[in-house]
PDB file with SEQRES, HELIX, SHEET and CRYST1 records, atoms N, CA, C and O in Angstrom:
SEQRES   1 A   88  MET GLU ILE ALA ARG PRO ARG PRO ASP SER SER LEU LEU          
SEQRES   2 A   88  LYS GLU ALA ALA SER LEU ILE LYS ALA SER LYS LYS PRO          
SEQRES   3 A   88  VAL ILE VAL SER GLY GLY GLY VAL ILE TYR SER GLU ALA          
SEQRES   4 A   88  THR GLY ILE LEU ARG GLN LEU VAL GLU ARG THR ARG ILE          
SEQRES   5 A   88  PRO VAL THR GLU THR PHE ALA GLY LYS GLY ALA LEU PRO          
SEQRES   6 A   88  TYR ASN HIS PRO SER ASN LEU GLY ALA VAL GLY ALA THR          
SEQRES   7 A   88  GLY THR GLN ALA GLN MET LYS LEU PRO GLU                      
HELIX    1 AA1 SER A   10  ALA A   22  1                                  13    
HELIX    2 AA2 GLY A   32  TYR A   36  1                                   5    
HELIX    3 AA3 THR A   40  THR A   50  1                                  11    
HELIX    4 AA4 GLY A   76  THR A   78  5                                   3    
SHEET    1 AA1 3 ILE A  28  SER A  30  0                                        
SHEET    2 AA1 3 VAL A  54  GLU A  56  1                                        
SHEET    3 AA1 3 ASN A  71  ALA A  74  1                                        
CRYST1    1.000    1.000    1.000  90.00  90.00  90.00 P 1           1          
ATOM      1  N   MET A   1     189.038 244.256 -63.040  1.00  0.00           N  
ATOM      2  CA  MET A   1     190.268 243.999 -63.751  1.00  0.00           C  
ATOM      3  C   MET A   1     190.225 244.704 -65.112  1.00  0.00           C  
ATOM      4  O   MET A   1     189.225 244.633 -65.826  1.00  0.00           O  
ATOM      5  N   GLU A   2     191.276 245.357 -65.445  1.00  0.00           N  
ATOM      6  CA  GLU A   2     191.353 246.048 -66.723  1.00  0.00           C  
ATOM      7  C   GLU A   2     192.066 245.164 -67.734  1.00  0.00           C  
ATOM      8  O   GLU A   2     193.075 244.537 -67.413  1.00  0.00           O  
ATOM      9  N   ILE A   3     191.548 245.111 -68.945  1.00  0.00           N  
ATOM     10  CA  ILE A   3     192.141 244.307 -70.004  1.00  0.00           C  
ATOM     11  C   ILE A   3     192.938 245.243 -70.927  1.00  0.00           C  
ATOM     12  O   ILE A   3     192.428 246.268 -71.378  1.00  0.00           O  
ATOM     13  N   ALA A   4     194.185 244.876 -71.194  1.00  0.00           N  
ATOM     14  CA  ALA A   4     195.041 245.663 -72.070  1.00  0.00           C  
ATOM     15  C   ALA A   4     194.549 245.552 -73.506  1.00  0.00           C  
ATOM     16  O   ALA A   4     194.242 244.460 -73.984  1.00  0.00           O  
ATOM     17  N   ARG A   5     194.476 246.679 -74.184  1.00  0.00           N  
ATOM     18  CA  ARG A   5     194.064 246.709 -75.581  1.00  0.00           C  
ATOM     19  C   ARG A   5     195.109 247.498 -76.372  1.00  0.00           C  
ATOM     20  O   ARG A   5     194.893 248.665 -76.701  1.00  0.00           O  
ATOM     21  N   PRO A   6     196.261 246.846 -76.681  1.00  0.00           N  
ATOM     22  CA  PRO A   6     197.337 247.567 -77.369  1.00  0.00           C  
ATOM     23  C   PRO A   6     196.933 247.958 -78.797  1.00  0.00           C  
ATOM     24  O   PRO A   6     196.146 247.266 -79.441  1.00  0.00           O  
ATOM     25  N   ARG A   7     197.477 249.060 -79.270  1.00  0.00           N  
ATOM     26  CA  ARG A   7     197.235 249.533 -80.630  1.00  0.00           C  
ATOM     27  C   ARG A   7     197.991 248.648 -81.604  1.00  0.00           C  
ATOM     28  O   ARG A   7     199.053 248.128 -81.260  1.00  0.00           O  
ATOM     29  N   PRO A   8     197.469 248.461 -82.821  1.00  0.00           N  
ATOM     30  CA  PRO A   8     198.160 247.642 -83.800  1.00  0.00           C  
ATOM     31  C   PRO A   8     199.412 248.327 -84.319  1.00  0.00           C  
ATOM     32  O   PRO A   8     199.513 249.553 -84.303  1.00  0.00           O  
ATOM     33  N   ASP A   9     200.356 247.533 -84.777  1.00  0.00           N  
ATOM     34  CA  ASP A   9     201.580 248.050 -85.384  1.00  0.00           C  
ATOM     35  C   ASP A   9     201.197 248.733 -86.698  1.00  0.00           C  
ATOM     36  O   ASP A   9     200.559 248.106 -87.545  1.00  0.00           O  
ATOM     37  N   SER A  10     201.566 249.982 -86.886  1.00  0.00           N  
ATOM     38  CA  SER A  10     201.137 250.750 -88.055  1.00  0.00           C  
ATOM     39  C   SER A  10     201.612 250.156 -89.383  1.00  0.00           C  
ATOM     40  O   SER A  10     200.882 250.214 -90.373  1.00  0.00           O  
ATOM     41  N   SER A  11     202.823 249.585 -89.425  1.00  0.00           N  
ATOM     42  CA  SER A  11     203.317 249.001 -90.665  1.00  0.00           C  
ATOM     43  C   SER A  11     202.522 247.728 -91.011  1.00  0.00           C  
ATOM     44  O   SER A  11     202.254 247.474 -92.185  1.00  0.00           O  
ATOM     45  N   LEU A  12     202.148 246.937 -90.011  1.00  0.00           N  
ATOM     46  CA  LEU A  12     201.343 245.740 -90.272  1.00  0.00           C  
ATOM     47  C   LEU A  12     199.925 246.140 -90.682  1.00  0.00           C  
ATOM     48  O   LEU A  12     199.316 245.463 -91.510  1.00  0.00           O  
ATOM     49  N   LEU A  13     199.399 247.204 -90.131  1.00  0.00           N  
ATOM     50  CA  LEU A  13     198.076 247.696 -90.506  1.00  0.00           C  
ATOM     51  C   LEU A  13     198.060 248.163 -91.959  1.00  0.00           C  
ATOM     52  O   LEU A  13     197.110 247.896 -92.695  1.00  0.00           O  
ATOM     53  N   LYS A  14     199.124 248.865 -92.365  1.00  0.00           N  
ATOM     54  CA  LYS A  14     199.236 249.307 -93.767  1.00  0.00           C  
ATOM     55  C   LYS A  14     199.346 248.098 -94.709  1.00  0.00           C  
ATOM     56  O   LYS A  14     198.752 248.089 -95.787  1.00  0.00           O  
ATOM     57  N   GLU A  15     200.090 247.110 -94.303  1.00  0.00           N  
ATOM     58  CA  GLU A  15     200.231 245.908 -95.123  1.00  0.00           C  
ATOM     59  C   GLU A  15     198.886 245.171 -95.254  1.00  0.00           C  
ATOM     60  O   GLU A  15     198.536 244.706 -96.339  1.00  0.00           O  
ATOM     61  N   ALA A  16     198.151 245.070 -94.165  1.00  0.00           N  
ATOM     62  CA  ALA A  16     196.833 244.433 -94.213  1.00  0.00           C  
ATOM     63  C   ALA A  16     195.893 245.207 -95.152  1.00  0.00           C  
ATOM     64  O   ALA A  16     195.164 244.607 -95.941  1.00  0.00           O  
ATOM     65  N   ALA A  17     195.917 246.541 -95.056  1.00  0.00           N  
ATOM     66  CA  ALA A  17     195.079 247.369 -95.928  1.00  0.00           C  
ATOM     67  C   ALA A  17     195.407 247.143 -97.397  1.00  0.00           C  
ATOM     68  O   ALA A  17     194.506 247.072 -98.233  1.00  0.00           O  
ATOM     69  N   SER A  18     196.690 247.032 -97.714  1.00  0.00           N  
ATOM     70  CA  SER A  18     197.104 246.781 -99.092  1.00  0.00           C  
ATOM     71  C   SER A  18     196.627 245.423 -99.581  1.00  0.00           C  
ATOM     72  O   SER A  18     196.180 245.292-100.720  1.00  0.00           O  
ATOM     73  N   LEU A  19     196.720 244.411 -98.722  1.00  0.00           N  
ATOM     74  CA  LEU A  19     196.242 243.073 -99.104  1.00  0.00           C  
ATOM     75  C   LEU A  19     194.732 243.060 -99.328  1.00  0.00           C  
ATOM     76  O   LEU A  19     194.240 242.414-100.253  1.00  0.00           O  
ATOM     77  N   ILE A  20     194.007 243.772 -98.482  1.00  0.00           N  
ATOM     78  CA  ILE A  20     192.551 243.841 -98.638  1.00  0.00           C  
ATOM     79  C   ILE A  20     192.197 244.564 -99.919  1.00  0.00           C  
ATOM     80  O   ILE A  20     191.316 244.111-100.649  1.00  0.00           O  
ATOM     81  N   LYS A  21     192.855 245.672-100.217  1.00  0.00           N  
ATOM     82  CA  LYS A  21     192.583 246.420-101.436  1.00  0.00           C  
ATOM     83  C   LYS A  21     192.858 245.592-102.676  1.00  0.00           C  
ATOM     84  O   LYS A  21     192.148 245.717-103.674  1.00  0.00           O  
ATOM     85  N   ALA A  22     193.870 244.753-102.626  1.00  0.00           N  
ATOM     86  CA  ALA A  22     194.243 243.916-103.778  1.00  0.00           C  
ATOM     87  C   ALA A  22     193.346 242.697-103.929  1.00  0.00           C  
ATOM     88  O   ALA A  22     193.342 242.058-104.981  1.00  0.00           O  
ATOM     89  N   SER A  23     192.602 242.374-102.909  1.00  0.00           N  
ATOM     90  CA  SER A  23     191.746 241.180-102.950  1.00  0.00           C  
ATOM     91  C   SER A  23     190.534 241.389-103.825  1.00  0.00           C  
ATOM     92  O   SER A  23     189.949 242.472-103.844  1.00  0.00           O  
ATOM     93  N   LYS A  24     190.151 240.341-104.557  1.00  0.00           N  
ATOM     94  CA  LYS A  24     188.981 240.417-105.408  1.00  0.00           C  
ATOM     95  C   LYS A  24     187.690 240.133-104.625  1.00  0.00           C  
ATOM     96  O   LYS A  24     186.647 240.717-104.917  1.00  0.00           O  
ATOM     97  N   LYS A  25     187.760 239.256-103.654  1.00  0.00           N  
ATOM     98  CA  LYS A  25     186.584 238.887-102.856  1.00  0.00           C  
ATOM     99  C   LYS A  25     186.971 238.733-101.387  1.00  0.00           C  
ATOM    100  O   LYS A  25     187.021 237.618-100.868  1.00  0.00           O  
ATOM    101  N   PRO A  26     187.246 239.861-100.715  1.00  0.00           N  
ATOM    102  CA  PRO A  26     187.627 239.747 -99.303  1.00  0.00           C  
ATOM    103  C   PRO A  26     186.435 239.345 -98.443  1.00  0.00           C  
ATOM    104  O   PRO A  26     185.284 239.580 -98.811  1.00  0.00           O  
ATOM    105  N   VAL A  27     186.716 238.747 -97.312  1.00  0.00           N  
ATOM    106  CA  VAL A  27     185.706 238.429 -96.303  1.00  0.00           C  
ATOM    107  C   VAL A  27     186.355 238.560 -94.945  1.00  0.00           C  
ATOM    108  O   VAL A  27     187.527 238.227 -94.766  1.00  0.00           O  
ATOM    109  N   ILE A  28     185.592 239.042 -93.999  1.00  0.00           N  
ATOM    110  CA  ILE A  28     186.093 239.200 -92.629  1.00  0.00           C  
ATOM    111  C   ILE A  28     185.529 238.047 -91.807  1.00  0.00           C  
ATOM    112  O   ILE A  28     184.320 237.815 -91.805  1.00  0.00           O  
ATOM    113  N   VAL A  29     186.405 237.324 -91.107  1.00  0.00           N  
ATOM    114  CA  VAL A  29     185.979 236.291 -90.158  1.00  0.00           C  
ATOM    115  C   VAL A  29     186.076 236.935 -88.786  1.00  0.00           C  
ATOM    116  O   VAL A  29     187.171 237.144 -88.263  1.00  0.00           O  
ATOM    117  N   SER A  30     184.924 237.247 -88.207  1.00  0.00           N  
ATOM    118  CA  SER A  30     184.949 237.913 -86.896  1.00  0.00           C  
ATOM    119  C   SER A  30     184.860 236.865 -85.799  1.00  0.00           C  
ATOM    120  O   SER A  30     183.927 236.063 -85.751  1.00  0.00           O  
ATOM    121  N   GLY A  31     185.837 236.891 -84.935  1.00  0.00           N  
ATOM    122  CA  GLY A  31     185.890 235.934 -83.833  1.00  0.00           C  
ATOM    123  C   GLY A  31     185.618 236.619 -82.516  1.00  0.00           C  
ATOM    124  O   GLY A  31     185.216 237.782 -82.476  1.00  0.00           O  
ATOM    125  N   GLY A  32     185.837 235.897 -81.453  1.00  0.00           N  
ATOM    126  CA  GLY A  32     185.599 236.421 -80.122  1.00  0.00           C  
ATOM    127  C   GLY A  32     186.424 237.642 -79.801  1.00  0.00           C  
ATOM    128  O   GLY A  32     186.018 238.463 -78.979  1.00  0.00           O  
ATOM    129  N   GLY A  33     187.570 237.781 -80.430  1.00  0.00           N  
ATOM    130  CA  GLY A  33     188.423 238.935 -80.166  1.00  0.00           C  
ATOM    131  C   GLY A  33     187.728 240.254 -80.446  1.00  0.00           C  
ATOM    132  O   GLY A  33     187.989 241.249 -79.769  1.00  0.00           O  
ATOM    133  N   VAL A  34     186.844 240.273 -81.439  1.00  0.00           N  
ATOM    134  CA  VAL A  34     186.101 241.497 -81.754  1.00  0.00           C  
ATOM    135  C   VAL A  34     185.252 241.896 -80.545  1.00  0.00           C  
ATOM    136  O   VAL A  34     185.180 243.070 -80.183  1.00  0.00           O  
ATOM    137  N   ILE A  35     184.624 240.917 -79.937  1.00  0.00           N  
ATOM    138  CA  ILE A  35     183.757 241.188 -78.781  1.00  0.00           C  
ATOM    139  C   ILE A  35     184.597 241.490 -77.538  1.00  0.00           C  
ATOM    140  O   ILE A  35     184.335 242.455 -76.820  1.00  0.00           O  
ATOM    141  N   TYR A  36     185.622 240.643 -77.291  1.00  0.00           N  
ATOM    142  CA  TYR A  36     186.436 240.807 -76.089  1.00  0.00           C  
ATOM    143  C   TYR A  36     187.165 242.152 -76.071  1.00  0.00           C  
ATOM    144  O   TYR A  36     187.381 242.734 -75.008  1.00  0.00           O  
ATOM    145  N   SER A  37     187.541 242.640 -77.254  1.00  0.00           N  
ATOM    146  CA  SER A  37     188.264 243.909 -77.317  1.00  0.00           C  
ATOM    147  C   SER A  37     187.320 245.105 -77.511  1.00  0.00           C  
ATOM    148  O   SER A  37     187.766 246.229 -77.741  1.00  0.00           O  
ATOM    149  N   GLU A  38     186.028 244.847 -77.416  1.00  0.00           N  
ATOM    150  CA  GLU A  38     185.010 245.881 -77.527  1.00  0.00           C  
ATOM    151  C   GLU A  38     185.160 246.646 -78.848  1.00  0.00           C  
ATOM    152  O   GLU A  38     185.109 247.876 -78.874  1.00  0.00           O  
ATOM    153  N   ALA A  39     185.345 245.903 -79.934  1.00  0.00           N  
ATOM    154  CA  ALA A  39     185.552 246.498 -81.263  1.00  0.00           C  
ATOM    155  C   ALA A  39     184.356 246.310 -82.180  1.00  0.00           C  
ATOM    156  O   ALA A  39     184.504 246.463 -83.392  1.00  0.00           O  
ATOM    157  N   THR A  40     183.188 245.988 -81.666  1.00  0.00           N  
ATOM    158  CA  THR A  40     182.033 245.732 -82.535  1.00  0.00           C  
ATOM    159  C   THR A  40     181.634 246.996 -83.317  1.00  0.00           C  
ATOM    160  O   THR A  40     181.234 246.899 -84.477  1.00  0.00           O  
ATOM    161  N   GLY A  41     181.739 248.150 -82.706  1.00  0.00           N  
ATOM    162  CA  GLY A  41     181.413 249.404 -83.396  1.00  0.00           C  
ATOM    163  C   GLY A  41     182.381 249.696 -84.525  1.00  0.00           C  
ATOM    164  O   GLY A  41     181.987 250.164 -85.593  1.00  0.00           O  
ATOM    165  N   ILE A  42     183.647 249.416 -84.279  1.00  0.00           N  
ATOM    166  CA  ILE A  42     184.690 249.635 -85.315  1.00  0.00           C  
ATOM    167  C   ILE A  42     184.453 248.659 -86.459  1.00  0.00           C  
ATOM    168  O   ILE A  42     184.575 249.038 -87.624  1.00  0.00           O  
ATOM    169  N   LEU A  43     184.120 247.419 -86.151  1.00  0.00           N  
ATOM    170  CA  LEU A  43     183.832 246.428 -87.196  1.00  0.00           C  
ATOM    171  C   LEU A  43     182.686 246.925 -88.054  1.00  0.00           C  
ATOM    172  O   LEU A  43     182.773 246.896 -89.282  1.00  0.00           O  
ATOM    173  N   ARG A  44     181.624 247.376 -87.430  1.00  0.00           N  
ATOM    174  CA  ARG A  44     180.458 247.848 -88.177  1.00  0.00           C  
ATOM    175  C   ARG A  44     180.823 249.027 -89.068  1.00  0.00           C  
ATOM    176  O   ARG A  44     180.392 249.078 -90.220  1.00  0.00           O  
ATOM    177  N   GLN A  45     181.605 249.973 -88.566  1.00  0.00           N  
ATOM    178  CA  GLN A  45     182.049 251.104 -89.387  1.00  0.00           C  
ATOM    179  C   GLN A  45     182.849 250.638 -90.604  1.00  0.00           C  
ATOM    180  O   GLN A  45     182.626 251.097 -91.725  1.00  0.00           O  
ATOM    181  N   LEU A  46     183.791 249.713 -90.360  1.00  0.00           N  
ATOM    182  CA  LEU A  46     184.608 249.176 -91.435  1.00  0.00           C  
ATOM    183  C   LEU A  46     183.756 248.511 -92.498  1.00  0.00           C  
ATOM    184  O   LEU A  46     183.942 248.750 -93.691  1.00  0.00           O  
ATOM    185  N   VAL A  47     182.833 247.686 -92.070  1.00  0.00           N  
ATOM    186  CA  VAL A  47     181.963 246.940 -92.988  1.00  0.00           C  
ATOM    187  C   VAL A  47     181.080 247.890 -93.783  1.00  0.00           C  
ATOM    188  O   VAL A  47     180.894 247.695 -94.984  1.00  0.00           O  
ATOM    189  N   GLU A  48     180.539 248.903 -93.142  1.00  0.00           N  
ATOM    190  CA  GLU A  48     179.645 249.817 -93.832  1.00  0.00           C  
ATOM    191  C   GLU A  48     180.390 250.726 -94.814  1.00  0.00           C  
ATOM    192  O   GLU A  48     179.809 251.192 -95.794  1.00  0.00           O  
ATOM    193  N   ARG A  49     181.660 250.973 -94.554  1.00  0.00           N  
ATOM    194  CA  ARG A  49     182.477 251.781 -95.475  1.00  0.00           C  
ATOM    195  C   ARG A  49     182.998 250.957 -96.651  1.00  0.00           C  
ATOM    196  O   ARG A  49     183.083 251.451 -97.775  1.00  0.00           O  
ATOM    197  N   THR A  50     183.340 249.714 -96.385  1.00  0.00           N  
ATOM    198  CA  THR A  50     183.992 248.889 -97.406  1.00  0.00           C  
ATOM    199  C   THR A  50     183.069 247.892 -98.087  1.00  0.00           C  
ATOM    200  O   THR A  50     183.361 247.431 -99.190  1.00  0.00           O  
ATOM    201  N   ARG A  51     181.945 247.551 -97.436  1.00  0.00           N  
ATOM    202  CA  ARG A  51     181.002 246.548 -97.902  1.00  0.00           C  
ATOM    203  C   ARG A  51     181.628 245.153 -97.963  1.00  0.00           C  
ATOM    204  O   ARG A  51     181.181 244.302 -98.733  1.00  0.00           O  
ATOM    205  N   ILE A  52     182.646 244.926 -97.165  1.00  0.00           N  
ATOM    206  CA  ILE A  52     183.242 243.589 -97.071  1.00  0.00           C  
ATOM    207  C   ILE A  52     182.302 242.720 -96.236  1.00  0.00           C  
ATOM    208  O   ILE A  52     181.926 243.105 -95.129  1.00  0.00           O  
ATOM    209  N   PRO A  53     181.920 241.558 -96.755  1.00  0.00           N  
ATOM    210  CA  PRO A  53     181.039 240.675 -95.985  1.00  0.00           C  
ATOM    211  C   PRO A  53     181.741 240.100 -94.761  1.00  0.00           C  
ATOM    212  O   PRO A  53     182.967 239.994 -94.718  1.00  0.00           O  
ATOM    213  N   VAL A  54     180.928 239.729 -93.759  1.00  0.00           N  
ATOM    214  CA  VAL A  54     181.446 239.244 -92.475  1.00  0.00           C  
ATOM    215  C   VAL A  54     180.833 237.901 -92.144  1.00  0.00           C  
ATOM    216  O   VAL A  54     179.630 237.699 -92.312  1.00  0.00           O  
ATOM    217  N   THR A  55     181.661 236.982 -91.673  1.00  0.00           N  
ATOM    218  CA  THR A  55     181.196 235.741 -91.096  1.00  0.00           C  
ATOM    219  C   THR A  55     181.561 235.765 -89.625  1.00  0.00           C  
ATOM    220  O   THR A  55     182.420 236.539 -89.202  1.00  0.00           O  
ATOM    221  N   GLU A  56     180.906 234.914 -88.845  1.00  0.00           N  
ATOM    222  CA  GLU A  56     181.151 234.892 -87.404  1.00  0.00           C  
ATOM    223  C   GLU A  56     181.540 233.504 -86.938  1.00  0.00           C  
ATOM    224  O   GLU A  56     180.961 232.505 -87.363  1.00  0.00           O  
ATOM    225  N   THR A  57     182.517 233.453 -86.068  1.00  0.00           N  
ATOM    226  CA  THR A  57     182.802 232.187 -85.394  1.00  0.00           C  
ATOM    227  C   THR A  57     181.809 232.063 -84.233  1.00  0.00           C  
ATOM    228  O   THR A  57     181.043 232.989 -83.967  1.00  0.00           O  
ATOM    229  N   PHE A  58     181.825 230.947 -83.562  1.00  0.00           N  
ATOM    230  CA  PHE A  58     180.907 230.774 -82.430  1.00  0.00           C  
ATOM    231  C   PHE A  58     181.145 231.866 -81.377  1.00  0.00           C  
ATOM    232  O   PHE A  58     180.201 232.469 -80.865  1.00  0.00           O  
ATOM    233  N   ALA A  59     182.417 232.105 -81.068  1.00  0.00           N  
ATOM    234  CA  ALA A  59     182.747 233.126 -80.062  1.00  0.00           C  
ATOM    235  C   ALA A  59     182.482 234.528 -80.554  1.00  0.00           C  
ATOM    236  O   ALA A  59     182.344 235.452 -79.752  1.00  0.00           O  
ATOM    237  N   GLY A  60     182.407 234.702 -81.867  1.00  0.00           N  
ATOM    238  CA  GLY A  60     182.200 236.023 -82.446  1.00  0.00           C  
ATOM    239  C   GLY A  60     180.748 236.364 -82.748  1.00  0.00           C  
ATOM    240  O   GLY A  60     180.458 237.426 -83.299  1.00  0.00           O  
ATOM    241  N   LYS A  61     179.839 235.469 -82.389  1.00  0.00           N  
ATOM    242  CA  LYS A  61     178.411 235.751 -82.651  1.00  0.00           C  
ATOM    243  C   LYS A  61     178.008 237.053 -81.983  1.00  0.00           C  
ATOM    244  O   LYS A  61     178.287 237.282 -80.806  1.00  0.00           O  
ATOM    245  N   GLY A  62     177.350 237.896 -82.755  1.00  0.00           N  
ATOM    246  CA  GLY A  62     176.932 239.186 -82.244  1.00  0.00           C  
ATOM    247  C   GLY A  62     177.927 240.310 -82.528  1.00  0.00           C  
ATOM    248  O   GLY A  62     177.652 241.465 -82.200  1.00  0.00           O  
ATOM    249  N   ALA A  63     179.068 240.000 -83.125  1.00  0.00           N  
ATOM    250  CA  ALA A  63     180.032 241.040 -83.455  1.00  0.00           C  
ATOM    251  C   ALA A  63     179.431 242.035 -84.450  1.00  0.00           C  
ATOM    252  O   ALA A  63     179.763 243.220 -84.439  1.00  0.00           O  
ATOM    253  N   LEU A  64     178.560 241.542 -85.292  1.00  0.00           N  
ATOM    254  CA  LEU A  64     177.789 242.379 -86.217  1.00  0.00           C  
ATOM    255  C   LEU A  64     176.352 241.871 -86.085  1.00  0.00           C  
ATOM    256  O   LEU A  64     176.141 240.659 -86.054  1.00  0.00           O  
ATOM    257  N   PRO A  65     175.370 242.752 -86.006  1.00  0.00           N  
ATOM    258  CA  PRO A  65     173.997 242.264 -85.831  1.00  0.00           C  
ATOM    259  C   PRO A  65     173.631 241.203 -86.884  1.00  0.00           C  
ATOM    260  O   PRO A  65     174.008 241.309 -88.051  1.00  0.00           O  
ATOM    261  N   TYR A  66     172.902 240.199 -86.447  1.00  0.00           N  
ATOM    262  CA  TYR A  66     172.560 239.066 -87.320  1.00  0.00           C  
ATOM    263  C   TYR A  66     171.814 239.513 -88.567  1.00  0.00           C  
ATOM    264  O   TYR A  66     171.923 238.871 -89.612  1.00  0.00           O  
ATOM    265  N   ASN A  67     171.056 240.604 -88.478  1.00  0.00           N  
ATOM    266  CA  ASN A  67     170.246 241.054 -89.617  1.00  0.00           C  
ATOM    267  C   ASN A  67     170.937 242.149 -90.442  1.00  0.00           C  
ATOM    268  O   ASN A  67     170.321 242.736 -91.332  1.00  0.00           O  
ATOM    269  N   HIS A  68     172.209 242.423 -90.147  1.00  0.00           N  
ATOM    270  CA  HIS A  68     172.946 243.399 -90.938  1.00  0.00           C  
ATOM    271  C   HIS A  68     173.126 242.822 -92.337  1.00  0.00           C  
ATOM    272  O   HIS A  68     173.436 241.638 -92.463  1.00  0.00           O  
ATOM    273  N   PRO A  69     172.944 243.616 -93.394  1.00  0.00           N  
ATOM    274  CA  PRO A  69     173.022 243.070 -94.767  1.00  0.00           C  
ATOM    275  C   PRO A  69     174.381 242.457 -95.122  1.00  0.00           C  
ATOM    276  O   PRO A  69     174.458 241.640 -96.041  1.00  0.00           O  
ATOM    277  N   SER A  70     175.443 242.828 -94.424  1.00  0.00           N  
ATOM    278  CA  SER A  70     176.764 242.265 -94.741  1.00  0.00           C  
ATOM    279  C   SER A  70     177.100 241.037 -93.903  1.00  0.00           C  
ATOM    280  O   SER A  70     178.158 240.437 -94.095  1.00  0.00           O  
ATOM    281  N   ASN A  71     176.222 240.652 -92.978  1.00  0.00           N  
ATOM    282  CA  ASN A  71     176.481 239.493 -92.133  1.00  0.00           C  
ATOM    283  C   ASN A  71     176.100 238.208 -92.881  1.00  0.00           C  
ATOM    284  O   ASN A  71     174.927 237.971 -93.171  1.00  0.00           O  
ATOM    285  N   LEU A  72     177.106 237.389 -93.185  1.00  0.00           N  
ATOM    286  CA  LEU A  72     176.880 236.140 -93.889  1.00  0.00           C  
ATOM    287  C   LEU A  72     176.457 234.999 -92.953  1.00  0.00           C  
ATOM    288  O   LEU A  72     176.035 233.937 -93.412  1.00  0.00           O  
ATOM    289  N   GLY A  73     176.572 235.226 -91.661  1.00  0.00           N  
ATOM    290  CA  GLY A  73     176.211 234.171 -90.704  1.00  0.00           C  
ATOM    291  C   GLY A  73     177.436 233.481 -90.157  1.00  0.00           C  
ATOM    292  O   GLY A  73     178.565 233.948 -90.309  1.00  0.00           O  
ATOM    293  N   ALA A  74     177.184 232.357 -89.517  1.00  0.00           N  
ATOM    294  CA  ALA A  74     178.230 231.637 -88.810  1.00  0.00           C  
ATOM    295  C   ALA A  74     179.077 230.750 -89.744  1.00  0.00           C  
ATOM    296  O   ALA A  74     178.616 230.298 -90.793  1.00  0.00           O  
ATOM    297  N   VAL A  75     180.308 230.525 -89.329  1.00  0.00           N  
ATOM    298  CA  VAL A  75     181.192 229.576 -90.032  1.00  0.00           C  
ATOM    299  C   VAL A  75     181.624 228.508 -89.035  1.00  0.00           C  
ATOM    300  O   VAL A  75     181.465 228.669 -87.825  1.00  0.00           O  
ATOM    301  N   GLY A  76     182.155 227.452 -89.542  1.00  0.00           N  
ATOM    302  CA  GLY A  76     182.624 226.373 -88.673  1.00  0.00           C  
ATOM    303  C   GLY A  76     181.509 225.388 -88.357  1.00  0.00           C  
ATOM    304  O   GLY A  76     180.570 225.233 -89.137  1.00  0.00           O  
ATOM    305  N   ALA A  77     181.614 224.732 -87.226  1.00  0.00           N  
ATOM    306  CA  ALA A  77     180.654 223.702 -86.835  1.00  0.00           C  
ATOM    307  C   ALA A  77     179.244 224.245 -86.679  1.00  0.00           C  
ATOM    308  O   ALA A  77     178.273 223.498 -86.795  1.00  0.00           O  
ATOM    309  N   THR A  78     179.126 225.531 -86.419  1.00  0.00           N  
ATOM    310  CA  THR A  78     177.797 226.145 -86.255  1.00  0.00           C  
ATOM    311  C   THR A  78     177.407 226.944 -87.488  1.00  0.00           C  
ATOM    312  O   THR A  78     176.564 227.837 -87.410  1.00  0.00           O  
ATOM    313  N   GLY A  79     178.008 226.631 -88.614  1.00  0.00           N  
ATOM    314  CA  GLY A  79     177.822 227.403 -89.842  1.00  0.00           C  
ATOM    315  C   GLY A  79     176.412 227.438 -90.400  1.00  0.00           C  
ATOM    316  O   GLY A  79     175.577 226.582 -90.110  1.00  0.00           O  
ATOM    317  N   THR A  80     176.179 228.458 -91.209  1.00  0.00           N  
ATOM    318  CA  THR A  80     174.895 228.658 -91.886  1.00  0.00           C  
ATOM    319  C   THR A  80     175.162 228.890 -93.356  1.00  0.00           C  
ATOM    320  O   THR A  80     176.301 229.116 -93.766  1.00  0.00           O  
ATOM    321  N   GLN A  81     174.104 228.834 -94.148  1.00  0.00           N  
ATOM    322  CA  GLN A  81     174.237 229.123 -95.568  1.00  0.00           C  
ATOM    323  C   GLN A  81     174.269 230.647 -95.756  1.00  0.00           C  
ATOM    324  O   GLN A  81     173.425 231.359 -95.212  1.00  0.00           O  
ATOM    325  N   ALA A  82     175.243 231.142 -96.526  1.00  0.00           N  
ATOM    326  CA  ALA A  82     175.412 232.579 -96.714  1.00  0.00           C  
ATOM    327  C   ALA A  82     174.353 233.136 -97.651  1.00  0.00           C  
ATOM    328  O   ALA A  82     174.086 232.571 -98.712  1.00  0.00           O  
ATOM    329  N   GLN A  83     173.761 234.237 -97.252  1.00  0.00           N  
ATOM    330  CA  GLN A  83     172.798 234.956 -98.107  1.00  0.00           C  
ATOM    331  C   GLN A  83     173.016 236.445 -97.904  1.00  0.00           C  
ATOM    332  O   GLN A  83     172.386 237.067 -97.049  1.00  0.00           O  
ATOM    333  N   MET A  84     173.906 237.003 -98.694  1.00  0.00           N  
ATOM    334  CA  MET A  84     174.270 238.407 -98.501  1.00  0.00           C  
ATOM    335  C   MET A  84     173.417 239.293 -99.404  1.00  0.00           C  
ATOM    336  O   MET A  84     173.289 239.033-100.600  1.00  0.00           O  
ATOM    337  N   LYS A  85     172.834 240.345 -98.820  1.00  0.00           N  
ATOM    338  CA  LYS A  85     172.033 241.321 -99.536  1.00  0.00           C  
ATOM    339  C   LYS A  85     172.545 242.700 -99.183  1.00  0.00           C  
ATOM    340  O   LYS A  85     172.138 243.272 -98.172  1.00  0.00           O  
ATOM    341  N   LEU A  86     173.430 243.242-100.000  1.00  0.00           N  
ATOM    342  CA  LEU A  86     173.992 244.553 -99.724  1.00  0.00           C  
ATOM    343  C   LEU A  86     173.038 245.652-100.187  1.00  0.00           C  
ATOM    344  O   LEU A  86     172.405 245.522-101.235  1.00  0.00           O  
ATOM    345  N   PRO A  87     172.933 246.719 -99.422  1.00  0.00           N  
ATOM    346  CA  PRO A  87     172.082 247.838 -99.851  1.00  0.00           C  
ATOM    347  C   PRO A  87     172.731 248.511-101.054  1.00  0.00           C  
ATOM    348  O   PRO A  87     173.953 248.495-101.200  1.00  0.00           O  
ATOM    349  N   GLU A  88     171.925 249.089-101.892  1.00  0.00           N  
ATOM    350  CA  GLU A  88     172.465 249.754-103.087  1.00  0.00           C  
ATOM    351  C   GLU A  88     172.795 251.188-102.810  1.00  0.00           C  
ATOM    352  O   GLU A  88     173.259 251.898-103.702  1.00  0.00           O  
TER     353      GLU A  88                                                      
END                                                                             
């Protein structure tokens, strides 16, 4: 079975980028959709370019390697204490 992976609406993508740029402390909450849509590589590229920290939901575990410096760990009922160490 093939899963549809539609492209995002370009105007909504531009709006999201503007909101992220204006944010003082952005954070990405990666859920199962990152894994289901096979977007883990794209997430990693985004994080390494922007240095935006990432948290994971239970379904999103593994979206970014657990030992990646931008991975803050889990949120929600399975949450962990955040310890972010960005490379210089």
